[in-house]
C-alpha positions, 0 to 999 in steps of 0.5 A: 152430271153426265147429261149436263156436260154432254148439253154443255159440250152441244151447245158450247158447240153452238156457241163457237159456230156462232160467236167463233169461240175456238176455245171453247171447243178447246177447254170444254171446263172454260166453256162451262164457265162462259155458259154458266 
């Protein structure tokens, strides 16, 4: 699970940079929902 969270965090950061979602960086949990 820790690895998954790390990957999600990295992926979320990339998505934020690509789409410009600051919420993802501010809320990792929300990012997990968006990624899923």
